[in-house]
Each structure stands twice: as C-alpha cells, then as structure tokens.
C-alpha distance (Angstrom), angle and dihedral (degrees) to the residues before:
residue distance angle dihedral
M1 . . .
E2 3.79 . .
M3 3.82 112.2 .
T4 3.81 118.3 -131.4
E5 3.77 129.1 -164.5
A6 3.79 112.7 -94.0
L7 3.78 114.3 -109.9
P8 3.80 116.9 -115.6
E9 3.77 120.6 -114.4
L10 3.82 95.0 -138.0
S11 3.78 131.8 39.3
F12 3.80 122.6 -167.5
V13 3.80 112.6 -159.8
V14 3.81 116.6 -163.4
P15 3.85 122.5 178.6
L16 3.80 112.8 -148.7
Y17 3.78 127.2 -153.9
N18 3.81 119.8 170.5
T19 3.77 88.0 -31.8
G20 3.81 94.1 162.0
E21 3.77 116.4 169.6
G22 3.80 89.7 -4.1
L23 3.78 88.7 77.3
H24 3.83 91.7 71.9
R25 3.83 90.4 50.4
L26 3.78 89.3 48.9
L27 3.79 93.4 52.0
E28 3.79 92.4 45.4
A29 3.81 89.6 53.6
F30 3.81 89.4 54.3
R31 3.80 91.9 44.9
A32 3.81 88.0 58.6
L33 3.80 91.4 59.8
S34 3.79 115.7 110.3
L35 3.79 108.8 -168.2
P36 3.80 132.7 166.4
E37 3.81 88.8 -147.8
T38 3.79 124.5 77.5
W39 3.80 111.9 -110.7
E40 3.77 143.9 177.7
L41 3.80 136.8 -156.8
V42 3.80 123.1 -133.4
L43 3.82 115.0 -165.0
V44 3.82 116.5 -168.6
D45 3.79 115.0 -166.6
D46 3.80 106.2 -153.4
G47 3.79 98.9 -154.3
S48 3.81 97.2 -63.9
M49 3.78 116.9 -171.2
D50 3.81 95.7 -152.9
G51 3.78 98.9 67.2
S52 3.82 95.5 -102.0
A53 3.80 92.3 151.4
A54 3.81 93.5 55.5
V55 3.82 91.1 46.0
A56 3.80 89.6 50.7
R57 3.79 93.4 50.6
R58 3.83 90.2 52.7
A59 3.78 96.4 41.6
V60 3.82 97.1 54.4
A61 3.81 95.2 57.4
E62 3.80 92.1 103.9
F63 3.79 97.9 28.3
P64 3.85 115.4 142.2
A65 3.81 94.0 -132.3
P66 3.82 137.8 41.9
V67 3.78 112.3 -78.9
T68 3.82 130.1 -164.9
V69 3.83 116.7 -163.4
V70 3.81 113.3 -162.9
E71 3.79 116.2 -170.1
L72 3.80 115.0 -162.9
A73 3.80 119.4 -147.8
R74 3.83 92.5 -122.4
N75 3.77 140.8 -14.6
F76 3.81 108.6 -60.2
G77 3.81 98.7 164.2
E78 3.77 135.1 -97.4
H79 3.79 97.1 -77.6
A80 3.81 93.8 51.1
A81 3.81 89.1 48.2
V82 3.81 92.2 49.8
L83 3.80 91.8 50.5
E84 3.81 90.9 49.3
G85 3.79 88.1 50.8
Y86 3.80 90.4 51.0
R87 3.80 89.4 54.3
H88 3.79 90.8 57.6
A89 3.81 96.6 40.9
R90 3.82 114.3 102.8
G91 3.79 102.8 -176.7
E92 3.77 128.4 114.7
F93 3.81 87.9 -126.2
V94 3.81 121.5 36.6
V95 3.79 124.4 -164.3
N96 3.77 125.3 -179.9
L97 3.78 125.8 -158.8
D98 3.81 137.1 169.8
D99 3.77 124.8 -97.0
D100 3.83 94.5 -121.0
L101 3.85 94.9 78.8
Q102 3.80 92.7 -127.2
N103 3.81 81.9 128.2
P104 3.81 104.1 46.2
P105 3.84 119.0 -146.7
F106 3.82 92.3 -113.8
E107 3.81 88.4 60.3
A108 3.83 88.0 52.0
V109 3.81 87.8 56.0
K110 3.83 88.8 53.6
L111 3.83 89.4 55.2
V112 3.79 91.2 51.5
R113 3.82 92.4 47.8
H114 3.81 90.3 51.7
L115 3.79 91.3 47.7
R116 3.80 92.3 50.1
E117 3.81 91.9 51.4
S118 3.81 95.5 48.2
D119 3.79 134.5 60.1
A120 3.81 91.5 -121.6
E121 3.77 122.6 118.1
V122 3.80 94.7 -149.6
V123 3.78 134.2 25.3
Y124 3.82 119.4 -158.3
S125 3.78 122.4 -159.5
R126 3.76 121.7 -123.8
Y127 3.81 127.4 -165.1
V128 3.78 134.1 -145.0
D129 3.80 90.2 -159.2
K130 3.78 121.1 16.7
K131 3.80 116.1 -151.7
H132 3.80 96.3 -156.4
H133 3.81 123.4 116.1
W134 3.81 112.6 -84.7
A135 3.82 91.8 -113.1
R136 3.81 90.4 54.6
N137 3.80 90.0 49.7
V138 3.82 91.3 51.0
A139 3.81 90.7 49.7
S140 3.82 91.0 48.9
W141 3.80 90.4 50.1
L142 3.82 91.2 51.6
V143 3.82 91.9 48.3
N144 3.81 90.8 50.4
C145 3.81 91.3 49.6
C146 3.79 90.5 50.7
A147 3.83 90.7 47.7
T148 3.80 90.4 52.6
F149 3.80 91.7 51.7
L150 3.81 99.9 38.2
L151 3.82 104.2 31.4
G152 3.78 102.3 29.0
K153 3.81 93.6 -114.3
P154 3.83 113.2 176.4
H155 3.79 110.3 -99.8
D156 3.80 94.1 -125.9
L157 3.82 94.3 50.6
Y158 3.81 118.6 99.1
L159 3.79 112.4 -156.8
S160 3.77 103.6 -135.0
S161 3.80 127.4 175.7
F162 3.82 86.6 -133.4
R163 3.80 103.9 84.3
A164 3.81 142.4 137.2
L165 3.82 123.8 -140.5
R166 3.77 137.4 -172.1
R167 3.78 118.6 -117.4
E168 3.81 91.8 -111.9
L169 3.79 92.6 58.8
V170 3.78 92.4 45.0
A171 3.81 90.0 53.8
R172 3.80 90.1 54.5
I173 3.80 99.4 48.6
V174 3.82 98.4 42.8
M175 3.81 88.0 65.1
Y176 3.82 86.9 75.9
R177 3.83 109.4 101.2
G178 3.80 101.8 172.2
P179 3.81 116.5 135.1
Y180 3.80 94.1 -121.3
P181 3.83 108.3 51.8
Y182 3.78 124.8 -176.0
V183 3.82 109.1 -172.9
D184 3.83 96.4 -159.6
G185 3.80 90.7 50.4
L186 3.79 89.8 52.5
I187 3.80 91.7 48.3
L188 3.81 93.8 48.5
G189 3.81 89.0 49.7
A190 3.80 93.4 48.6
T191 3.81 104.4 45.4
N192 3.79 145.3 14.7
R193 3.82 94.6 -163.5
I194 3.76 96.9 100.7
A195 3.81 127.8 153.8
T196 3.80 133.9 179.0
L197 3.81 133.7 -147.3
E198 3.78 129.6 -167.4
V199 3.80 110.6 -121.9
E200 3.79 138.0 171.9
H201 3.77 120.3 -91.0
I202 3.80 114.1 -163.4
E203 3.78 135.3 -170.8
R204 3.80 118.4 -78.6
Q205 3.81 109.6 -90.9
G206 3.78 94.1 -145.2
G207 3.79 146.5 -33.7
Q208 3.77 124.7 37.6
S209 3.78 137.4 -83.5
G210 3.79 117.1 -78.2
Y211 3.81 90.9 -144.8
T212 3.81 110.7 106.0
L213 3.80 126.0 -178.6
R214 3.81 89.4 -100.0
K215 3.79 92.7 53.4
L216 3.79 92.1 47.5
I217 3.80 90.1 52.0
R218 3.81 90.7 48.6
L219 3.81 90.1 51.2
A220 3.82 91.2 49.9
M221 3.81 90.5 50.0
S222 3.81 90.3 51.8
L223 3.80 88.4 53.3
L224 3.81 91.7 48.4
F225 3.78 102.0 42.8
D226 3.81 108.4 24.1
F227 3.79 103.0 47.0
S228 3.79 105.3 29.5
V229 3.80 141.4 39.1
M230 3.80 90.6 -157.8
P231 3.85 93.3 110.7
L232 3.81 89.1 58.3
R233 3.78 90.6 50.6
I234 3.79 90.7 48.7
T235 3.80 90.7 52.3
S236 3.81 89.2 49.6
V237 3.81 90.2 53.9
L238 3.81 90.1 45.7
G239 3.80 89.8 51.4
V240 3.83 91.6 51.6
L241 3.81 91.3 48.6
L242 3.80 92.1 49.5
C243 3.81 91.4 48.2
A244 3.77 89.7 51.1
L245 3.80 90.6 48.5
G246 3.82 90.3 49.7
A247 3.80 90.9 49.7
L248 3.82 91.2 51.2
I249 3.82 91.4 49.7
L250 3.82 90.8 48.3
A251 3.81 91.2 49.3
E252 3.81 90.5 49.7
V253 3.84 90.4 51.6
V254 3.81 92.4 49.1
L255 3.81 93.6 47.5
E256 3.80 91.5 46.2
T257 3.84 90.4 51.1
L258 3.82 92.3 49.4
F259 3.78 99.2 45.2
V260 3.80 106.5 24.1
G261 3.78 103.8 24.1
Q262 3.75 133.6 -115.5
R263 3.79 115.0 -48.9
Q264 3.75 134.5 -175.7
L265 3.79 109.0 -94.8
G266 3.80 120.6 -135.8
W267 3.78 117.1 -102.2
G268 3.84 92.4 -144.9
S269 3.80 95.5 55.1
L270 3.80 90.7 46.0
M271 3.79 92.8 52.2
G272 3.81 91.4 44.7
A273 3.79 92.6 52.9
L274 3.80 90.6 45.9
A275 3.78 91.6 51.6
V276 3.82 92.6 49.5
F277 3.81 94.3 49.3
S278 3.81 94.1 42.1
G279 3.80 92.1 48.4
A280 3.79 91.2 49.9
Q281 3.79 91.3 51.7
L282 3.79 92.5 49.3
L283 3.81 89.8 48.8
M284 3.81 91.6 52.6
L285 3.81 91.3 46.8
G286 3.78 90.4 49.2
L287 3.81 92.9 51.8
I288 3.80 92.1 47.4
G289 3.81 90.2 46.4
E290 3.84 90.7 52.6
Y291 3.80 90.7 53.7
V292 3.81 92.2 46.3
G293 3.81 92.3 46.6
R294 3.78 93.1 51.1
A295 3.78 91.7 46.1
F296 3.80 89.2 51.2
L297 3.82 92.3 50.8
T298 3.80 90.6 48.1
V299 3.81 93.3 49.4
S300 3.80 92.1 44.5
G301 3.82 90.0 56.0
K302 3.80 104.0 -109.8
P303 3.80 101.7 -179.0
Q304 3.77 121.2 -114.9
S305 3.80 89.1 -150.6
L306 3.82 138.8 -19.2
V307 3.80 123.4 -145.3
R308 3.79 115.9 -139.2
T309 3.80 98.5 -179.0
L310 3.81 135.9 2.1
T311 3.80 119.3 -160.1
N312 3.80 123.7 -175.0
H313 3.78 119.1 -163.9
V314 3.81 112.7 -164.4
M315 3.78 121.9 -167.4
P316 3.79 113.1 -108.5
P317 3.81 114.0 -111.7
S318 3.80 115.8 -92.4
P319 3.80 114.3 -104.9
C-alpha cells in the first residue's frame, strides 16, 4: 500500500501583505509553540510589493513544522487571501490570524482548544480592550451593525478576523467562487453553531495596518451587495413612501384649486421637491446597477484570486 503523509490536526492560516521584517517575528512566535498536536502553517502573500513571499520561502527552510507559502498574482484583499489559505489548509481545525502579532499564536491555540471542547463549528474571538486605532474600531463597529441588520448576525457576536473553524465548515465556505468574498458572511450563511472566546489583544509589534479607507469601503460594499438583498428592499420601501408623498402633494394641489382657487406656486419648493425625487431615483438606479454589475462580473468569471506560485516545505525526517 502506498504511504501518504499524515494530515496535521491544526492549520494556522496567516495572510501577508507587505509584512517586511515582521515576518521574522511572526515565524519566531510560531517556532516558540510547543503543542502535542501536529500542525502546519499556511502563509498567503496577498500581492505584497516588498518581496514578502520570497522572504517567506527562504525563512521557512528550517521551520519545525510543514509550511505552505501561497503567492497571489496581485492584491485581492484579506478575505480572498484567507479563503485561498483555507483551500490549502489540511488540518481538522483551521484558525486564521493576522501577520501583525496582535493576536499571538498561543491565543490561537486557545481558540482551537475551545472549539474542540464545544459543539460549535466556529469560534470567534472577543476582546476586553482592542488595541486598534480608534478609526479602525469605529469602522469595525459600523460593519458589525450592518451585519446584524443585513445578515441576521446575533447582537452579542463580534465579527473578528481572528477565528477558528472546523474542517467541515471550511469545506462548505471554500466552495464560494464569487469575485467579492466576505468570509464572515459565508460563515453566517453556512452555520448557526457559533461560539465566542475572550482572548488577549496586544499592541502592534511593527508596521501599520494594510486597511485603507478604499479597502474598508470595498469591504462594506461586499457586505451590502454580495450577501444581502436588503438594500433593494429598502429602495422599494423608499419608492413606496415617495409615491405616497407625491400622491398627498397632488391631492393637496387639487383640493386647493377646487376650494381656494389657483395660486402661483413657489419656485423654491418646486425645485426642492424635484431634487428630492430625482435624487431618490438616481439612488435606486445606482443600487440596482451595483447588483447588476456584480452579477455580470461573477457570470463573466472575474477571479476571486489567482495563485502565482505555491511552495510546500515539508519537515525533514527525524534521524
């Protein structure tokens, strides 16, 4: 019988983006792990411009665990990189964490332990004190509020990018091939067995966040238009309300003409009403156009991510 390599029990998925010198700190933190389980590390370079993928391939030569380095052809965004990492992870339990070490690897082990002991399919981290910049915290709060309203997220659940999943859940969500992925939306649509665990969140060890205002807006649009039709329903309600308002105004004009007589209407009120109704129509057309455009890109095969190189480092056999 042909012998195959045993699959690891744990997989740590880390997306990289212009990680620089922080990559060595990241690898040293994983080297310090002492686990009874077998584990692997999956590094996904999301189109870094500083050569992070090449540095990673050189740095893992003497790593004490199997390492997979996935280099994407360009920057596709964190969620696409995480999904690509999930596709290459082989462990029974998969946990993803950022490359800035604000979530240390030993905290990732705590998530996996909690997941193993529960009947949940995913465990999200929660923090007593987040060390992100205040603007990032505000953006995260807004995204979580939108997810509660649009996706039916439980009110007490904080959607963190630091999460641990069972293999069965990973297998379900990696089937998604749309060009605008949102990992938390996929998870909420694939399971209701969700748990949380309080973990430590420490100060960034170096560098700066890769999330720009443009990327945050793109993430919010993925949440709005790729995983919910609620914006269309809101525009339908807005259309009904504007029609009702128009009918009331028309009735008032007719009654005024019949009982008071025809009067000269104000130019300002007419222009104001025209601007409101025209703006609402353009808003509705814009929302519909966004849905149509994203559907077109999906049907036309816009890639979610493209892998340039794939490098597997296997531990040498023990003497």
